[in-house]
VEXZA-684731 format. One line per field, with one value per residue: residue number from 1; z, y, x of N, C-alpha, C in turn; residue in one letter. Coordinates in steps of 0.1 Angstrom, whole numbers, plus 5000, padded with zeros to 4 digits. Example, Ala and Ser with C-alpha at 12.3 -4.5 7.8 and 13.67 -1.06 7.14 Angstrom:
VEXZA-684731
resi = [1;2]
n_z = [5078;5071]
n_y = [4943;4978]
n_x = [5132;5128]
ca_z = [5078;5071]
ca_y = [4955;4989]
ca_x = [5123;5137]
c_z = [5078;5079]
c_y = [4967;5000]
c_x = [5132;5129]
resn = [A;S]
This chain:
VEXZA-684731
resi = [1;2;3;4;5;6;7;8;9;10;11;12;13;14;15;16;17;18;19;20;21;22;23;24;25;26;27;28;29;30;31;32;33;34;35;36;37;38;39;40;41;42;43;44;45;46;47;48;49;50;51;52;53;54;55;56;57;58;59;60;61;62;63;64;65;66;67;68;69;70;71;72;73;74;75;76;77;78;79;80;81;82;83;84;85;86;87;88;89;90;91;92;93;94;95;96;97;98;99;100;101;102;103;104;105;106;107;108;109;110;111;112;113;114;115;116;117;118;119;120;121;122;123;124;125;126;127;128;129;130;131;132;133;134;135;136;137;138;139;140;141;142;143;144;145;146;147;148;149;150;151;152;153;154;155;156;157;158;159;160;161;162;163;164;165;166;167;168;169;170;171]
n_z = [5104;5132;5136;5108;5111;5096;5099;5117;5112;5108;5136;5153;5137;5143;5141;5155;5158;5125;5121;5139;5123;5098;5100;5107;5081;5070;5043;5028;5031;5034;5051;5051;5043;5062;5083;5075;5070;5100;5094;5070;5073;5088;5072;5057;5069;5071;5045;5038;5061;5052;5031;5020;5011;5025;5044;5068;5060;5056;5063;5058;5031;5017;5026;5007;4987;4981;4980;4958;4940;4945;4943;4960;4967;4951;4954;4986;4988;5005;5027;5017;5002;5026;5034;5013;5018;5046;5035;5020;5039;5053;5037;5026;5050;5051;5029;5038;5059;5048;5033;5058;5065;5045;5044;5069;5067;5045;5058;5071;5098;5087;5063;5072;5069;5043;5014;5009;4982;4973;4991;4985;4959;4966;4982;4963;4949;4966;4977;4952;4937;4927;4900;4896;4893;4860;4847;4818;4813;4787;4784;4803;4798;4773;4776;4792;4777;4759;4771;4783;4794;4819;4830;4828;4855;4873;4869;4869;4896;4902;4882;4896;4919;4909;4899;4920;4934;4916;4913;4937;4959;4980;4982]
n_y = [5038;5039;5032;5035;5058;5084;5107;5135;5120;5096;5089;5080;5056;5023;4991;4966;4974;4973;4948;4931;4945;4936;4910;4908;4906;4877;4869;4886;4883;4862;4834;4833;4862;4876;4865;4874;4902;4921;4915;4933;4957;4967;4967;4990;5008;5011;5016;5045;5060;5076;5095;5118;5126;5115;5129;5154;5142;5141;5121;5089;5088;5105;5092;5068;5082;5091;5069;5055;5073;5073;5050;5029;5013;4992;4983;4971;4952;4941;4963;4980;4973;4971;4996;5009;4989;5000;5027;5021;5013;5033;5039;5020;5013;5031;5028;5005;5014;5029;5016;5000;5020;5028;5008;5008;5030;5017;4995;4994;4994;4990;4979;4959;4928;4921;4901;4888;4890;4913;4930;4933;4939;4968;4977;4978;5001;5018;5027;5032;5057;5081;5069;5056;5079;5084;5069;5062;5064;5050;5036;5019;5003;4993;4971;4953;4947;4931;4916;4875;4859;4851;4858;4886;4887;4888;4912;4932;4937;4948;4974;4981;4995;5013;5031;5038;5051;5071;5084;5087;5092;5071;5057]
n_x = [5092;5118;5140;5150;5158;5174;5183;5208;5233;5226;5232;5204;5200;5195;5204;5194;5164;5161;5165;5145;5120;5123;5121;5093;5086;5084;5078;5087;5115;5140;5154;5183;5189;5175;5196;5220;5210;5222;5252;5249;5243;5258;5278;5267;5267;5295;5306;5288;5298;5321;5310;5296;5273;5252;5252;5229;5202;5164;5148;5136;5128;5146;5166;5170;5164;5192;5206;5199;5210;5236;5243;5241;5224;5226;5248;5241;5214;5199;5193;5185;5161;5145;5148;5127;5104;5094;5089;5068;5050;5032;5011;5001;4987;4970;4954;4941;4927;4911;4893;4881;4870;4851;4838;4822;4806;4789;4781;4755;4728;4712;4712;4719;4721;4728;4736;4771;4779;4766;4776;4799;4804;4790;4807;4829;4820;4819;4839;4858;4847;4856;4863;4845;4826;4834;4828;4808;4774;4760;4783;4778;4754;4760;4779;4766;4744;4758;4764;4766;4731;4733;4756;4750;4732;4746;4761;4738;4734;4755;4754;4730;4736;4758;4743;4726;4745;4751;4727;4711;4728;4734;4751]
ca_z = [5110;5138;5137;5099;5109;5088;5110;5126;5104;5113;5149;5153;5133;5153;5136;5164;5157;5114;5117;5140;5117;5086;5110;5106;5071;5061;5026;5023;5034;5032;5065;5051;5042;5077;5095;5074;5077;5106;5087;5055;5080;5095;5060;5047;5075;5073;5031;5040;5064;5044;5019;5024;5002;5031;5058;5067;5055;5062;5065;5046;5019;5016;5022;4995;4972;4982;4982;4945;4935;4950;4941;4971;4968;4942;4968;5002;4982;5016;5036;5004;5002;5042;5034;5005;5028;5056;5028;5015;5050;5059;5022;5026;5062;5048;5022;5045;5069;5044;5030;5066;5069;5040;5049;5079;5058;5034;5064;5083;5106;5074;5055;5083;5063;5030;5009;5005;4967;4975;5002;4979;4950;4973;4988;4947;4943;4979;4972;4940;4936;4917;4891;4888;4885;4851;4839;4812;4814;4778;4779;4807;4795;4761;4779;4797;4765;4751;4783;4781;4802;4835;4839;4832;4865;4884;4862;4873;4909;4903;4877;4900;4929;4906;4894;4933;4934;4906;4916;4949;4969;4988;4990]
ca_y = [5031;5044;5023;5035;5077;5092;5123;5136;5116;5081;5086;5070;5046;5013;4975;4960;4978;4968;4931;4933;4948;4930;4898;4909;4902;4866;4865;4896;4884;4848;4833;4840;4873;4877;4863;4883;4916;4931;4923;4942;4972;4974;4976;5001;5022;5017;5026;5054;5071;5086;5099;5135;5126;5112;5138;5163;5137;5144;5113;5073;5086;5112;5082;5058;5089;5093;5053;5052;5082;5070;5035;5023;5004;4977;4974;4970;4952;4939;4974;4988;4965;4974;5010;5009;4982;5010;5042;5013;5010;5044;5041;5002;5010;5038;5023;4996;5023;5035;5007;5000;5034;5029;4997;5011;5040;5008;4982;4999;4990;4991;4967;4945;4916;4918;4889;4891;4895;4926;4939;4933;4952;4978;4983;4985;5011;5031;5025;5036;5067;5089;5058;5055;5093;5091;5058;5067;5054;5047;5020;5003;4998;4984;4962;4948;4940;4929;4903;4866;4862;4847;4873;4897;4891;4893;4925;4937;4940;4965;4982;4992;4995;5025;5043;5040;5061;5085;5095;5090;5092;5060;5047]
ca_x = [5102;5125;5152;5162;5159;5188;5186;5219;5244;5228;5233;5195;5200;5193;5203;5186;5150;5154;5159;5134;5113;5127;5113;5079;5083;5089;5074;5097;5132;5145;5162;5196;5189;5174;5206;5231;5211;5233;5262;5251;5232;5268;5289;5259;5272;5307;5301;5284;5303;5329;5301;5287;5258;5245;5248;5215;5193;5156;5139;5136;5129;5157;5176;5163;5164;5205;5213;5197;5219;5251;5247;5245;5214;5230;5256;5232;5200;5186;5195;5178;5146;5139;5141;5117;5094;5091;5085;5051;5037;5020;5008;4991;4983;4960;4944;4935;4918;4900;4885;4871;4859;4839;4828;4813;4793;4782;4775;4749;4722;4699;4717;4730;4717;4726;4749;4787;4781;4757;4783;4817;4798;4786;4823;4838;4814;4815;4859;4860;4836;4860;4866;4830;4820;4843;4822;4796;4764;4759;4790;4773;4747;4763;4786;4753;4737;4762;4772;4752;4719;4736;4766;4740;4726;4764;4763;4728;4733;4764;4746;4721;4745;4763;4729;4719;4753;4746;4715;4706;4743;4731;4763]
c_z = [5120;5138;5119;5100;5107;5095;5121;5123;5114;5127;5157;5143;5136;5146;5140;5159;5136;5113;5127;5132;5103;5090;5107;5092;5064;5050;5019;5019;5040;5049;5063;5052;5057;5088;5089;5070;5084;5102;5074;5064;5084;5081;5053;5058;5078;5053;5034;5047;5063;5037;5026;5019;5015;5047;5057;5063;5065;5073;5057;5041;5010;5016;5019;4986;4973;4978;4963;4936;4934;4942;4951;4973;4958;4953;4984;4995;4995;5024;5026;5004;5017;5041;5026;5010;5035;5050;5023;5026;5053;5045;5023;5040;5056;5038;5024;5056;5064;5041;5044;5070;5060;5041;5061;5078;5050;5047;5072;5091;5096;5066;5058;5077;5052;5026;5011;4989;4968;4979;4990;4967;4953;4977;4975;4948;4954;4976;4963;4934;4927;4904;4885;4885;4871;4839;4828;4807;4797;4779;4792;4806;4778;4764;4786;4790;4759;4761;4776;4797;4819;4839;4839;4850;4877;4883;4867;4888;4910;4896;4886;4914;4922;4902;4909;4938;4929;4907;4927;4959;4976;4989;4995]
c_y = [5041;5048;5030;5053;5079;5101;5125;5125;5101;5078;5077;5058;5032;4999;4970;4961;4974;4957;4928;4935;4940;4912;4896;4904;4893;4864;4875;4890;4870;4846;4836;4854;4884;4881;4871;4899;4925;4933;4935;4957;4976;4976;4983;5014;5024;5022;5041;5065;5080;5096;5111;5134;5126;5118;5148;5156;5140;5136;5101;5078;5094;5098;5076;5066;5089;5076;5051;5063;5082;5057;5024;5009;4989;4974;4966;4966;4951;4953;4982;4985;4972;4991;5012;5002;4997;5021;5033;5012;5018;5044;5033;5003;5023;5035;5014;5004;5027;5030;5004;5005;5031;5018;4997;5021;5025;4997;4991;4991;4982;4976;4957;4928;4908;4907;4895;4892;4910;4936;4939;4945;4967;4986;4994;4997;5024;5036;5035;5046;5074;5083;5058;5064;5091;5080;5066;5059;5045;5030;5009;4996;4989;4971;4953;4939;4931;4912;4892;4869;4857;4855;4882;4898;4892;4905;4935;4942;4951;4972;4992;4993;5009;5032;5046;5053;5071;5089;5100;5094;5085;5058;5059]
c_x = [5111;5139;5159;5162;5172;5193;5199;5233;5243;5226;5219;5192;5202;5194;5194;5165;5149;5153;5146;5120;5112;5120;5103;5075;5088;5089;5081;5115;5133;5152;5173;5196;5180;5188;5218;5224;5218;5244;5262;5246;5249;5281;5284;5267;5284;5305;5298;5289;5311;5320;5295;5275;5244;5242;5233;5208;5177;5145;5145;5135;5139;5167;5175;5169;5182;5208;5211;5210;5233;5252;5245;5238;5215;5239;5249;5220;5192;5182;5181;5163;5137;5137;5128;5099;5087;5085;5068;5042;5028;5008;4992;4988;4966;4951;4933;4925;4911;4891;4878;4864;4849;4830;4812;4805;4784;4770;4764;4738;4711;4697;4723;4728;4720;4737;4763;4786;4775;4768;4792;4811;4794;4802;4831;4828;4816;4837;4862;4851;4840;4864;4847;4823;4826;4832;4811;4788;4763;4769;4789;4764;4750;4768;4774;4748;4743;4769;4759;4742;4724;4747;4760;4733;4737;4759;4753;4729;4745;4758;4737;4727;4750;4750;4723;4729;4754;4734;4707;4718;4739;4744;4774]
resn = [M;S;G;L;N;P;S;N;G;L;S;K;F;D;P;S;K;I;L;A;F;A;K;M;Y;P;D;D;F;T;T;Q;E;I;G;S;L;L;G;D;I;E;S;F;R;H;T;I;S;D;D;D;N;F;E;D;L;N;G;T;S;D;L;A;C;V;M;V;E;T;G;T;H;S;S;C;P;T;V;Y;R;V;V;K;L;S;L;L;L;P;V;A;T;A;T;V;E;K;C;F;S;K;L;K;L;V;K;T;D;L;R;N;R;I;G;L;E;F;L;N;N;A;M;V;C;A;V;E;K;D;F;L;S;E;V;K;D;D;D;V;M;E;R;F;Q;A;M;R;K;K;K;R;T;N;L;L;V;F;V;L;L;Y;F;M;Y;C;F;F;N;I;I]
């Protein structure tokens, strides 16, 4: 989010870009908060203009840290929420891209006609490979044996995918 760039003494701090960014997230900001955001931004700029802690910041993460250290996050909560949201955006985007990348590997031409439940189970195995490598085979078998017959069928698909991953590296 370029409008929140705190470099060069907040010279690139652009209230119109910050407002446009907040409007893209109507679930996170009420209409009243969006309406008062420009005033909050100006109040924030005025508050930090005399504070030496806000000089020489390298990025948005530095801005968030200094806001917490100086207590500005409590006096300008809407601005702080925009800063936090801009910090979460790259992580959330990368997670979604990782899942779509795994989907492309799982749903090949050979497995193009698989059902949604099987695809879902295969995606869990593909995305959570690190977690699956820590699961002990005995734990899976004990849990499977303790289940009722109807639930065993659903888990059987997941267990088969798990063993395909472990022994054949198919997924």
